[in-house]
C-alpha positions as a Markdown table, in Angstrom:
| # | Residue | x | y | z |
|---|---|---|---|---|
| 1 | Met | 9.5 | 16.8 | -3.2 |
| 2 | Asn | 12.2 | 18.7 | -1.5 |
| 3 | Leu | 14.7 | 17.6 | -4.2 |
| 4 | Asn | 12.5 | 18.8 | -7.0 |
| 5 | Tyr | 12.2 | 22.2 | -5.4 |
| 6 | Arg | 15.9 | 22.6 | -5.1 |
| 7 | Lys | 16.4 | 21.7 | -8.8 |
| 8 | Ala | 13.8 | 24.3 | -9.9 |
| 9 | Ala | 15.5 | 27.0 | -7.8 |
| 10 | Leu | 18.9 | 26.1 | -9.2 |
| 11 | Ala | 17.6 | 26.3 | -12.8 |
| 12 | Leu | 15.9 | 29.6 | -12.1 |
| 13 | Ala | 19.2 | 31.1 | -10.7 |
| 14 | Leu | 21.2 | 29.9 | -13.7 |
| 15 | Gly | 18.7 | 31.4 | -16.0 |
| 16 | Ala | 18.9 | 34.8 | -14.3 |
| 17 | Ala | 22.7 | 34.7 | -14.3 |
| 18 | Gly | 22.7 | 34.0 | -18.1 |
| 19 | Leu | 20.2 | 36.7 | -18.7 |
| 20 | Leu | 22.4 | 39.2 | -16.8 |
| 21 | Ala | 25.5 | 38.1 | -18.6 |
| 22 | Gly | 23.7 | 38.6 | -21.9 |
| 23 | Cys | 22.6 | 42.1 | -20.9 |
| 24 | Ser | 26.1 | 43.2 | -19.9 |
| 25 | Lys | 27.5 | 42.5 | -23.3 |
| 26 | Ala | 24.9 | 44.8 | -25.1 |
| 27 | Pro | 26.3 | 48.3 | -25.9 |
| 28 | Val | 24.8 | 51.2 | -24.0 |
| 29 | Ala | 23.4 | 54.0 | -26.2 |
| 30 | Gln | 25.1 | 57.4 | -25.6 |
| 31 | His | 22.9 | 60.5 | -26.1 |
| 32 | Glu | 24.7 | 63.9 | -26.8 |
| 33 | Glu | 23.3 | 66.8 | -24.8 |
| 34 | Val | 22.0 | 69.6 | -27.0 |
| 35 | Arg | 22.0 | 72.8 | -25.0 |
| 36 | Pro | 19.7 | 75.7 | -25.8 |
| 37 | Val | 21.4 | 79.1 | -26.2 |
| 38 | Arg | 20.5 | 82.6 | -27.2 |
| 39 | Thr | 22.4 | 84.1 | -30.1 |
| 40 | Val | 22.9 | 87.3 | -32.1 |
| 41 | Val | 24.0 | 87.8 | -35.7 |
| 42 | Val | 26.7 | 90.4 | -35.5 |
| 43 | Gly | 27.3 | 93.2 | -38.0 |
| 44 | Gln | 29.6 | 96.3 | -38.4 |
| 45 | Ser | 28.4 | 99.4 | -36.6 |
| 46 | Lys | 29.9 | 102.8 | -35.8 |
| 47 | Gly | 32.6 | 102.5 | -33.3 |
| 48 | Thr | 30.8 | 103.9 | -30.3 |
| 49 | Val | 28.8 | 102.9 | -27.3 |
| 50 | Gly | 27.2 | 106.4 | -26.9 |
| 51 | Ala | 29.5 | 107.7 | -24.2 |
| 52 | Thr | 27.5 | 110.3 | -22.2 |
| 53 | Tyr | 28.9 | 112.4 | -19.3 |
| 54 | Ser | 26.9 | 114.6 | -16.9 |
| 55 | Gly | 28.0 | 118.0 | -15.8 |
| 56 | Glu | 26.9 | 121.6 | -15.4 |
| 57 | Ile | 27.0 | 124.8 | -17.3 |
| 58 | Arg | 29.9 | 127.0 | -16.2 |
| 59 | Ala | 31.4 | 130.3 | -17.4 |
| 60 | Arg | 34.6 | 130.2 | -19.4 |
| 61 | Tyr | 36.1 | 132.8 | -17.1 |
| 62 | Glu | 35.3 | 133.1 | -13.4 |
| 63 | Ser | 37.0 | 135.7 | -11.2 |
| 64 | Gln | 37.5 | 135.0 | -7.6 |
| 65 | Leu | 37.7 | 138.5 | -6.2 |
| 66 | Gly | 39.0 | 139.7 | -2.8 |
| 67 | Phe | 40.2 | 142.9 | -1.1 |
| 68 | Arg | 43.9 | 143.8 | -1.4 |
| 69 | Thr | 43.7 | 145.0 | 2.2 |
| 70 | Gly | 42.1 | 143.7 | 5.3 |
| 71 | Gly | 39.2 | 145.4 | 7.2 |
| 72 | Lys | 35.6 | 145.4 | 8.2 |
| 73 | Ile | 32.9 | 145.4 | 5.5 |
| 74 | Val | 30.5 | 148.3 | 5.9 |
| 75 | Ala | 28.4 | 147.9 | 2.7 |
| 76 | Arg | 27.5 | 145.2 | 0.2 |
| 77 | Leu | 26.5 | 146.9 | -3.0 |
| 78 | Val | 25.4 | 143.9 | -5.2 |
| 79 | Glu | 23.5 | 140.6 | -4.7 |
| 80 | Val | 23.9 | 137.1 | -6.2 |
| 81 | Gly | 22.7 | 137.2 | -9.8 |
| 82 | Ser | 23.4 | 140.9 | -10.2 |
| 83 | His | 24.8 | 141.9 | -13.6 |
| 84 | Val | 27.8 | 144.1 | -13.2 |
| 85 | Lys | 30.1 | 146.1 | -15.4 |
| 86 | Arg | 33.9 | 146.4 | -15.3 |
| 87 | Gly | 34.9 | 148.8 | -12.6 |
| 88 | Gln | 31.5 | 148.7 | -10.8 |
| 89 | Pro | 31.8 | 148.7 | -6.9 |
| 90 | Leu | 30.8 | 145.5 | -5.3 |
| 91 | Leu | 31.8 | 145.7 | -1.6 |
| 92 | Gln | 33.1 | 148.5 | 0.6 |
| 93 | Leu | 35.4 | 148.3 | 3.6 |
| 94 | Asp | 35.6 | 150.8 | 6.5 |
| 95 | Pro | 38.2 | 153.4 | 5.2 |
| 96 | Ala | 38.9 | 155.1 | 8.5 |
| 97 | Gln | 42.2 | 153.4 | 9.2 |
| 98 | Glu | 43.5 | 153.9 | 5.6 |
| 99 | Ser | 42.4 | 157.5 | 5.7 |
| 100 | Leu | 44.4 | 158.2 | 8.8 |
| 101 | Gln | 47.4 | 156.5 | 7.3 |
| 102 | Leu | 47.0 | 158.6 | 4.2 |
| 103 | Ala | 46.8 | 161.8 | 6.2 |
| 104 | Ala | 50.0 | 160.8 | 8.2 |
| 105 | Ala | 51.8 | 160.1 | 4.9 |
| 106 | Gly | 50.8 | 163.5 | 3.6 |
| 107 | Ala | 52.2 | 165.2 | 6.7 |
| 108 | Glu | 55.5 | 163.3 | 6.2 |
| 109 | Val | 55.7 | 164.5 | 2.6 |
| 110 | Asp | 55.2 | 168.1 | 3.8 |
| 111 | Ala | 57.9 | 167.8 | 6.4 |
| 112 | Ala | 60.3 | 166.2 | 4.0 |
| 113 | Arg | 59.6 | 169.0 | 1.4 |
| 114 | Ser | 60.4 | 171.6 | 4.1 |
| 115 | Arg | 63.7 | 169.9 | 5.0 |
| 116 | Val | 64.7 | 169.9 | 1.3 |
| 117 | Gly | 63.9 | 173.7 | 1.1 |
| 118 | Gln | 66.0 | 174.4 | 4.2 |
| 119 | Ala | 68.9 | 172.2 | 3.0 |
| 120 | Arg | 69.0 | 174.2 | -0.3 |
| 121 | Leu | 69.1 | 177.5 | 1.5 |
| 122 | Asp | 71.9 | 176.3 | 3.7 |
| 123 | Leu | 73.9 | 175.1 | 0.7 |
| 124 | Arg | 73.5 | 178.5 | -1.1 |
| 125 | Arg | 74.7 | 180.3 | 2.1 |
| 126 | Ser | 77.7 | 178.0 | 2.4 |
| 127 | Glu | 78.6 | 178.4 | -1.3 |
| 128 | Ala | 78.4 | 182.3 | -0.9 |
| 129 | Leu | 80.6 | 182.2 | 2.1 |
| 130 | Leu | 83.1 | 180.0 | 0.3 |
| 131 | Thr | 83.5 | 182.6 | -2.4 |
| 132 | His | 84.7 | 185.1 | 0.3 |
| 133 | Gln | 86.8 | 182.5 | 2.1 |
| 134 | Phe | 84.4 | 182.6 | 5.1 |
| 135 | Ala | 83.6 | 178.9 | 4.8 |
| 136 | Ser | 85.6 | 175.8 | 4.1 |
| 137 | Gln | 85.1 | 173.4 | 1.2 |
| 138 | Ala | 84.3 | 170.6 | 3.7 |
| 139 | Glu | 81.4 | 172.6 | 5.1 |
| 140 | Val | 80.0 | 173.1 | 1.6 |
| 141 | Asp | 80.3 | 169.3 | 0.9 |
| 142 | His | 78.5 | 168.6 | 4.1 |
| 143 | Gln | 75.6 | 170.9 | 3.1 |
| 144 | Arg | 75.4 | 169.2 | -0.3 |
| 145 | Leu | 75.2 | 165.8 | 1.4 |
| 146 | Ala | 72.5 | 167.0 | 3.7 |
| 147 | Leu | 70.5 | 168.3 | 0.6 |
| 148 | Asp | 70.8 | 164.9 | -1.1 |
| 149 | Gln | 69.6 | 163.1 | 2.1 |
| 150 | Ala | 66.6 | 165.5 | 2.4 |
| 151 | Glu | 65.6 | 164.9 | -1.3 |
| 152 | Ala | 65.9 | 161.1 | -0.8 |
| 153 | Gln | 63.6 | 161.4 | 2.3 |
| 154 | Leu | 61.1 | 163.4 | 0.2 |
| 155 | Arg | 61.0 | 160.8 | -2.5 |
| 156 | Ser | 60.5 | 158.1 | 0.1 |
| 157 | Ala | 57.7 | 160.0 | 1.8 |
| 158 | Thr | 56.0 | 160.7 | -1.6 |
| 159 | Ala | 56.1 | 157.0 | -2.4 |
| 160 | Arg | 54.7 | 156.1 | 1.0 |
| 161 | Gln | 51.9 | 158.6 | 0.4 |
| 162 | Gln | 51.1 | 157.0 | -3.0 |
| 163 | Phe | 51.1 | 153.6 | -1.3 |
| 164 | Asp | 48.7 | 154.7 | 1.3 |
| 165 | Ala | 46.5 | 156.3 | -1.3 |
| 166 | Asn | 46.4 | 153.0 | -3.1 |
| 167 | Gln | 45.5 | 151.2 | 0.1 |
| 168 | Arg | 42.7 | 153.7 | 0.6 |
| 169 | Gly | 41.4 | 152.9 | -2.9 |
| 170 | Tyr | 41.6 | 149.1 | -2.1 |
| 171 | Thr | 38.8 | 149.5 | 0.5 |
| 172 | Thr | 36.4 | 149.4 | -2.5 |
| 173 | Leu | 36.2 | 146.1 | -4.3 |
| 174 | Val | 35.3 | 146.5 | -8.0 |
| 175 | Ala | 34.4 | 144.1 | -10.8 |
| 176 | Asp | 37.3 | 143.3 | -13.1 |
| 177 | Arg | 35.0 | 142.3 | -16.1 |
| 178 | Asp | 31.5 | 142.4 | -17.3 |
| 179 | Gly | 29.5 | 139.5 | -15.9 |
| 180 | Val | 27.1 | 138.2 | -13.3 |
| 181 | Val | 27.8 | 137.8 | -9.6 |
| 182 | Ser | 27.6 | 134.0 | -9.1 |
| 183 | Ser | 28.5 | 133.9 | -5.4 |
| 184 | Leu | 28.9 | 136.2 | -2.4 |
| 185 | Arg | 30.8 | 134.9 | 0.7 |
| 186 | Ala | 30.8 | 138.0 | 2.9 |
| 187 | Glu | 28.2 | 140.1 | 4.7 |
| 188 | Ala | 28.2 | 143.7 | 6.0 |
| 189 | Gly | 29.9 | 143.7 | 9.4 |
| 190 | Gln | 32.3 | 140.8 | 8.6 |
| 191 | Val | 36.0 | 141.3 | 9.0 |
| 192 | Val | 38.0 | 139.9 | 6.1 |
| 193 | Ala | 41.7 | 139.5 | 5.5 |
| 194 | Ala | 43.7 | 140.7 | 2.5 |
| 195 | Gly | 43.4 | 138.3 | -0.4 |
| 196 | Gln | 40.4 | 136.4 | 1.0 |
| 197 | Ser | 38.0 | 135.5 | -1.8 |
| 198 | Val | 34.6 | 137.0 | -1.1 |
| 199 | Val | 32.9 | 137.5 | -4.6 |
| 200 | Thr | 32.8 | 135.4 | -7.7 |
| 201 | Val | 32.0 | 137.1 | -11.0 |
| 202 | Ala | 31.3 | 134.9 | -14.0 |
| 203 | Ala | 32.0 | 136.5 | -17.4 |
| 204 | Asp | 29.1 | 137.0 | -19.7 |
| 205 | Asp | 30.6 | 135.8 | -23.0 |
| 206 | Glu | 31.7 | 132.1 | -23.2 |
| 207 | Arg | 30.0 | 129.1 | -21.7 |
| 208 | Glu | 31.3 | 125.6 | -21.2 |
| 209 | Val | 30.4 | 122.3 | -19.4 |
| 210 | Ala | 32.4 | 121.0 | -16.5 |
| 211 | Ile | 32.4 | 117.1 | -16.5 |
| 212 | Ser | 34.3 | 114.3 | -14.8 |
| 213 | Ile | 35.9 | 111.5 | -16.9 |
| 214 | Pro | 36.7 | 108.0 | -15.6 |
| 215 | Glu | 40.3 | 106.9 | -16.4 |
| 216 | Ser | 39.1 | 104.3 | -18.9 |
| 217 | Arg | 37.6 | 106.9 | -21.1 |
| 218 | Val | 40.3 | 109.6 | -21.2 |
| 219 | Asp | 41.9 | 108.6 | -24.4 |
| 220 | Glu | 38.5 | 108.2 | -26.1 |
| 221 | Leu | 37.5 | 111.7 | -25.2 |
| 222 | Arg | 40.7 | 113.1 | -26.5 |
| 223 | Gln | 40.1 | 111.4 | -29.9 |
| 224 | Ala | 36.4 | 112.4 | -30.1 |
| 225 | Arg | 35.9 | 114.5 | -33.3 |
| 226 | Ser | 32.6 | 116.0 | -32.2 |
| 227 | Leu | 30.7 | 116.4 | -29.0 |
| 228 | Gln | 27.0 | 117.2 | -28.5 |
| 229 | Val | 25.8 | 119.2 | -25.4 |
| 230 | Ala | 22.2 | 119.0 | -24.2 |
| 231 | Val | 20.5 | 120.5 | -21.1 |
| 232 | Trp | 17.5 | 119.2 | -19.2 |
| 233 | Ala | 15.8 | 122.6 | -19.4 |
| 234 | His | 15.6 | 122.5 | -23.2 |
| 235 | Pro | 14.9 | 118.9 | -24.3 |
| 236 | Gly | 15.5 | 118.2 | -28.0 |
| 237 | Gln | 17.9 | 121.1 | -28.4 |
| 238 | Thr | 21.7 | 120.4 | -28.7 |
| 239 | Trp | 24.8 | 122.5 | -29.1 |
| 240 | Thr | 28.2 | 121.6 | -30.5 |
| 241 | Gly | 31.1 | 121.4 | -28.1 |
| 242 | Thr | 34.9 | 120.9 | -28.2 |
| 243 | Leu | 37.3 | 119.6 | -25.6 |
| 244 | Arg | 39.1 | 122.6 | -24.2 |
| 245 | Glu | 40.8 | 121.4 | -21.0 |
| 246 | Leu | 41.5 | 118.0 | -19.5 |
| 247 | Ala | 43.1 | 117.7 | -16.1 |
| 248 | Pro | 46.5 | 115.9 | -16.0 |
| 249 | Asp | 45.7 | 114.3 | -12.6 |
| 250 | Thr | 42.6 | 112.8 | -11.0 |
| 251 | Asp | 40.5 | 114.2 | -8.2 |
| 252 | Ser | 41.6 | 112.9 | -4.8 |
| 253 | Val | 38.1 | 112.0 | -3.8 |
| 254 | Thr | 36.3 | 110.8 | -7.0 |
| 255 | Arg | 39.4 | 109.5 | -8.8 |
| 256 | Thr | 38.1 | 111.0 | -12.0 |
| 257 | Tyr | 39.7 | 113.5 | -14.5 |
| 258 | Ser | 38.0 | 116.9 | -14.7 |
| 259 | Ala | 37.3 | 118.2 | -18.2 |
| 260 | Arg | 35.9 | 121.4 | -19.7 |
| 261 | Ile | 33.8 | 121.2 | -22.9 |
| 262 | Ser | 33.7 | 124.6 | -24.6 |
| 263 | Ile | 30.3 | 125.3 | -26.3 |
| 264 | Thr | 30.9 | 126.6 | -29.8 |
| 265 | Gln | 27.9 | 128.9 | -30.2 |
| 266 | Pro | 26.3 | 129.5 | -26.8 |
| 267 | Asp | 23.1 | 131.5 | -26.4 |
| 268 | Pro | 21.2 | 133.1 | -23.5 |
| 269 | Ala | 19.2 | 129.8 | -23.0 |
| 270 | Leu | 22.3 | 128.3 | -21.4 |
| 271 | Arg | 22.2 | 129.7 | -17.9 |
| 272 | Leu | 24.9 | 129.1 | -15.3 |
| 273 | Gly | 24.5 | 126.0 | -13.1 |
| 274 | Met | 22.1 | 124.2 | -15.5 |
| 275 | Thr | 22.5 | 120.4 | -15.6 |
| 276 | Ala | 24.0 | 119.3 | -18.9 |
| 277 | Ser | 25.0 | 116.1 | -20.6 |
| 278 | Val | 27.9 | 115.7 | -23.1 |
| 279 | Leu | 27.6 | 113.0 | -25.7 |
| 280 | Ala | 30.6 | 111.7 | -27.5 |
| 281 | Pro | 29.0 | 109.9 | -30.5 |
| 282 | Asp | 32.3 | 108.7 | -32.2 |
| 283 | Val | 34.7 | 108.1 | -29.4 |
| 284 | Asp | 36.5 | 105.3 | -31.3 |
| 285 | Gly | 36.2 | 106.9 | -34.7 |
| 286 | Lys | 36.1 | 103.6 | -36.7 |
| 287 | Ser | 33.7 | 100.8 | -37.5 |
| 288 | Ala | 33.5 | 97.9 | -35.0 |
| 289 | Ile | 31.1 | 95.2 | -33.8 |
| 290 | Arg | 29.1 | 95.7 | -30.7 |
| 291 | Leu | 28.1 | 92.7 | -28.5 |
| 292 | Pro | 26.4 | 92.2 | -25.1 |
| 293 | Leu | 28.8 | 91.7 | -22.2 |
| 294 | Thr | 27.2 | 88.3 | -21.6 |
| 295 | Ala | 28.7 | 87.0 | -24.9 |
| 296 | Ile | 32.3 | 87.4 | -23.7 |
| 297 | Val | 34.1 | 84.4 | -22.2 |
| 298 | Asp | 37.0 | 85.6 | -20.0 |
| 299 | Gly | 40.0 | 83.2 | -20.1 |
| 300 | Ala | 43.2 | 83.3 | -18.2 |
| 301 | Ile | 45.1 | 85.3 | -20.8 |
| 302 | Arg | 42.5 | 86.0 | -23.5 |
| 303 | Arg | 38.9 | 86.7 | -24.2 |
| 304 | Ser | 36.7 | 84.8 | -26.7 |
| 305 | Val | 33.2 | 84.2 | -27.9 |
| 306 | Trp | 31.3 | 81.1 | -29.1 |
| 307 | Val | 30.5 | 81.1 | -32.8 |
| 308 | Val | 27.8 | 78.8 | -34.1 |
| 309 | Asp | 28.4 | 76.9 | -37.3 |
| 310 | Ala | 25.3 | 77.5 | -39.4 |
| 311 | Arg | 25.6 | 74.1 | -41.2 |
| 312 | Thr | 26.3 | 71.8 | -38.2 |
| 313 | Gly | 24.8 | 73.7 | -35.3 |
| 314 | Arg | 28.0 | 73.3 | -33.3 |
| 315 | Val | 30.0 | 75.9 | -31.5 |
| 316 | Ala | 33.7 | 76.9 | -31.7 |
| 317 | Ala | 35.6 | 79.4 | -29.6 |
| 318 | Arg | 36.9 | 82.5 | -31.4 |
| 319 | Glu | 39.4 | 84.8 | -29.7 |
| 320 | Val | 38.5 | 88.5 | -29.9 |
| 321 | Lys | 40.0 | 91.9 | -28.9 |
| 322 | Leu | 37.7 | 94.3 | -27.1 |
| 323 | Gly | 37.4 | 98.1 | -27.2 |
| 324 | Ser | 35.2 | 100.4 | -25.2 |
| 325 | Ala | 32.5 | 99.2 | -22.8 |
| 326 | Gln | 29.5 | 101.0 | -21.4 |
| 327 | Asn | 26.6 | 99.6 | -19.4 |
| 328 | Asp | 25.9 | 96.2 | -21.0 |
| 329 | Ser | 27.6 | 96.6 | -24.3 |
| 330 | Val | 31.2 | 96.2 | -25.5 |
| 331 | Leu | 33.0 | 96.9 | -28.8 |
| 332 | Val | 34.8 | 94.0 | -30.5 |
| 333 | Thr | 37.7 | 95.6 | -32.5 |
| 334 | Ser | 39.1 | 92.4 | -34.0 |
| 335 | Gly | 38.3 | 88.7 | -34.2 |
| 336 | Leu | 34.9 | 88.9 | -35.9 |
| 337 | Ala | 34.3 | 90.0 | -39.5 |
| 338 | Gly | 30.5 | 90.4 | -39.3 |
| 339 | Gly | 27.7 | 88.0 | -40.2 |
| 340 | Glu | 28.7 | 85.4 | -37.6 |
| 341 | Thr | 26.2 | 83.9 | -35.2 |
| 342 | Val | 27.5 | 84.5 | -31.7 |
| 343 | Val | 26.1 | 83.0 | -28.5 |
| 344 | Thr | 25.0 | 85.7 | -26.0 |
| 345 | Ala | 23.5 | 83.6 | -23.2 |
| 346 | Gly | 24.7 | 80.3 | -21.7 |
| 347 | Val | 28.4 | 80.8 | -22.8 |
| 348 | His | 29.9 | 79.3 | -19.6 |
| 349 | Met | 28.0 | 76.0 | -20.0 |
| 350 | Leu | 29.4 | 75.2 | -23.5 |
| 351 | Gln | 32.2 | 73.0 | -24.6 |
| 352 | Pro | 34.1 | 73.1 | -28.0 |
| 353 | Asn | 32.1 | 71.4 | -30.8 |
| 354 | Gln | 29.0 | 71.1 | -28.7 |
| 355 | Gln | 25.6 | 70.9 | -30.4 |
| 356 | Val | 23.4 | 73.8 | -29.5 |
| 357 | Leu | 19.8 | 74.7 | -30.1 |
| 358 | Leu | 19.1 | 78.3 | -31.1 |
| 359 | Ala | 16.6 | 79.7 | -28.7 |
| 360 | Gly | 16.5 | 83.1 | -30.3 |
| 361 | Ser | 18.5 | 85.4 | -32.5 |
| 362 | Gly | 18.5 | 89.0 | -33.6 |
| 363 | Lys | 20.6 | 91.6 | -35.2 |
């Protein structure tokens, strides 16, 4: 009984081993992974990503005005927002000190004029005495020299009087152009120094938009052929603008370039300080292909996209060159001709010649 049991167990073990040996020789079926992806059919479009810059309405000319002499302000004759004319008084300094200096200069002129008159009389007397041999030629020359000195002192005193008269006039600050007072930085009773800016007058005529440009968009703005200006206060209305000024260096804080966009035909609706936006609709100026940033595969030295073969459903890498980028879009300047099906999602999970399943497409 025990022998029969052993024989049965041995037969069962041999059968299992044979079965395992037979299974190991059978080939294992390999299933290729088909990865679902999102795609887009690319096409030529205008070379732009709709570059928009925010700024504010400013005057083309702004005068930072200050007194040409120091003193205490005794009167403020305008307010912020006041419309002024050229030559209109804005602020007044206490003229007491300048008036005293002007009076002293006038007295010096009178004294110098008297000295000139006396020197002329002395010269005439000396010349008359010389004709009768009662005076020497040296004495006459000395009187002539004294007259020249007196006349020079008179000219100096007259110039000093004119200088003090100008200083007296400088105690009244006047507008240098027609415009509107955009800021006042002084009050009555305040003591200001000569040259200190206290009033800003914005000219009435031209208007422009002050914006800041990142370094990656400077060349595009230079090449823009048309600019559109819009303000929040007047939705749906636009004005044509042109690039007038671009700073050669960046701001030390924002690291952006300051630019001024001149508005071609401004109207009274554009008030100073309004929030404005500048649209550059053709910054690249040529046709290009626009793709989502998610479609770009960044390599070590190049950038590429996955192009799907319409017949086989397999992907192949295509090297591309990129242009401008904004938000979630980028322009492809070369590498695609238009009409290709490009993968826009799942690009980093793909391998060359991999089978894909199109989960969605669009134009």
